[in-house]
N, C-alpha and C positions, 0 to 999 in steps of 0.2 A: 504494500500500500504506500502510495506516495503522500507525503505530508505537506501541507501548505501552511504558510505562516503570515498570510495577509492580515490576520487580525492583530498582529503586533504593530502595524502601521497606523498611526492616529488618523491618517487621511485615507485609510483603506476602505474596503467594501462595506464592512459592518457599520461604520460611522456614516458612510454615504447613504445607507438605507434609512437611518434615522432622519437625515436631512430631507430625504425624498418624501417622507410622511408629512413633515412640516410644510414643504413646498406644495404638496398636493392640496393641503387645506387653504393655502394662500392663493395659489395660482390656478388650480384645476389641472386636469390631465394634460391639456395642451401646453401649459406652462412647464409641466414636468418633462414632457418630451423635448422641449427646447432646451431646458436646463441640462438634461442628460446628453444631448448632442454637443453642448458647449463644454462639458466636463472632459478633462484629459482622459484618454483611454489607458486602462491599466497595463502596466508592463509586467510580463511574466518572466521571471528569472529562474532558471533551473540549475540546481547543483547536480552535476553528473560526475560522480567520483566514487571513492571507496570509503573506508572507515573514517578517514580524516574529516570528511565532510558529511558522513552519514550520522555522526554523533555517537560513535561507539563508546560505551562505558559511561555515558552522560545522561542526565535527565533531559527530557525533550527541550526544556527551556534553556539548557546550557549548550546545546549543539550548535554547529556552525550556522545553519540556516536560521535558527531562531535568534541567535545573537546578531547575525547580520541584519535581520529585520529590525531589531531594536536599534542597532547602530544607524541604520538609514532613517529611522524615526527621529532619532536625536540629532542627526547631522544633515538631514534633508536629501531630497532627490531633485534632479534637474527640473525646474519649473514646478516643483511640488507634485510631479506625476505620481499617482498611486502605484505601488509595486507589490507584487505577490511573489514570495519565494517558494519554489517547488523543490522538495527534497527527493531527488531521484538517485541519490547515492546509495551504494550497497556495500556493506562491510565485506572485506575479502575480495572485492572485485579486482580483476586484472584488466589490462587494456583489451585483451581478447574477450573477456566477459562484457566489457563495455560495448564492443561491437555487436555481440550477440543480443544484447537487450536494447540496442539503439532504437529500433522501430517501436518497441514498447514505450520507451521514454518520450519519443516524438509525438505519441498520441496525446500528450498534454499540451501540445501547441505552444512551446516556449517562444518568447521573443528573443531571449538571450540565454546563454549557457555558461556556467562556470565549470569548465572541464578540468577535473583534478584526478588523473589516473596515471599510474606508472610506479607507484610505491611498492605494490605487491609484485610487479615484474622485477623490480630492483631486488627485493628480498629473495626472490627465487632464482636470481641470476639469469633471467630470460635474456635471450639474444637481443641486444639493443635494436637490431634491424627489425625484429618482429614487433617490438614495442613501437618503433617509429611507424611501421606500416599500419598498425592498428589505430594509432592516434591520427594518422593521415586519413584513414577511412572515416573516422568520426568527424574530423574537421571538414572533410570534403562534403559529407552529408549536410552539415550545418551550413556550409556555404551555398549548397544547392537550394536549401530551404530559406535562405536569406536570414539566418539566425546569427546575431552577433555573439562572439565568443571571447571569454577571458580564459586563456590557457594557463594552468597552474602547474608548475613543475616541482621537481625535487633535485637536490644536488647529491650525486653519488660520491662516496668516499673511495678508499682504496681497497675495499673488500675483495674485489675481483681483478685488481690490477689496474695499471694506468691506462691501458688500451680500452678496457671496458668503461672505465670512468669517463674518458674523453668521448667515447661514442655515445654513452648515455646522456651526458650533460649537454651534448650538442643538439639533442632531439628537440627540446622545447623552443629554444630561440630560432632554430632552423624552420620549424613548422609555423611558428608565429609569424616569421617573415614571409613564408610561402603563402599563407592565407590572409595576411594582414590583420591578424587577431591581436588583441591586447595580451600582455604577458606578465605573469607573476612568476619570476624565475624560480623562487624557492618558497614553498608553502611555509616552511619554518624560518623564513628570513627574519621575522620579528623577534625570535627567541635568541638568547645568548649563544655565541658561537661554540663555546666549550660545553661538552655534554654535562659535566658536573654542574655547571651554572644553569642548565636547562631543567634540572630535576624538579624545582619548585613549580614548574609549569606543565609537568607531565604526570600522567597517571602512574600507578604502581608498576605497570609493565615497562616503563621507561621509553615508550614509543609514542603513545597517543597523547595528545594534549588534554589536560584537565580543563575545567571551566575557565580558570584564569588564563591558561595558555591559549584557549580558543579566543578569549577576549583580546589578547595581544595580536593574534593572527588576524582577527576581524578588523581591528583598528588599523592594521598595516594594509590590508587588502581593500578596506572600505572605499577609499578614493578611486581605486581602479573600478570597483563595482559602480560607483557613481558615474564614472566616465563611460562604462559599458551601457548604462541606462541612457545616458545622453546620446550615445550612438544610435540607440533604438529610436529615440525621439527625433533625431535628425533624419533617419531613414524614413520615418513616417511623413515628415514634412516634405521630403524630397519626392516621395510617392504621390502626395497630394498635388504638388506643383506639376508633376509630369502627367 
């Protein structure tokens, strides 16, 4: 089941429903129709990733999508456009798993996607060429459907040697350039560099961020998500002009 977090946004659908009732009393049905046409169309942003964005080990309110919804509420969206976060991330997913469930996820008709996959490929030592090909498939589909993308990567260390590290780390900037997507090079970029200093922001497994760690990730990535939403708004304006 995909979770939505539109209710976290103070200018989201739930509040709009209350305003609609008040407007109906004052303006009648004709006025309501005009008001709805004038209101900005909701932007649907989907997280499409693995446990890092699925909220593994956390209460629903502390997961990535929920905290990003709150961050957008507090920091605003371009033009105040209403935003709904759709959580289509699946714990344990590899990039191959992402390809297999891509059609299922697209059924939610997202306007934008936060693609965060590759961590489980890295843990398994998957050939970087396979990881690249799978992500290429996902980004190609998003481009075909005119979906704006924020690609989120990870930085490989030396577990599998320098050649593997170099090949893996090149995947995300290369694909972001190929498809003209926004890029968050390292999901964990907001956390301290040294592993020992990261521990206060990680769960007991030493891998997944805790609620405080997610908050730091969200604060770091939030401006890029705002820019992602702005791109959707620009695309809509351009479509109207054409």
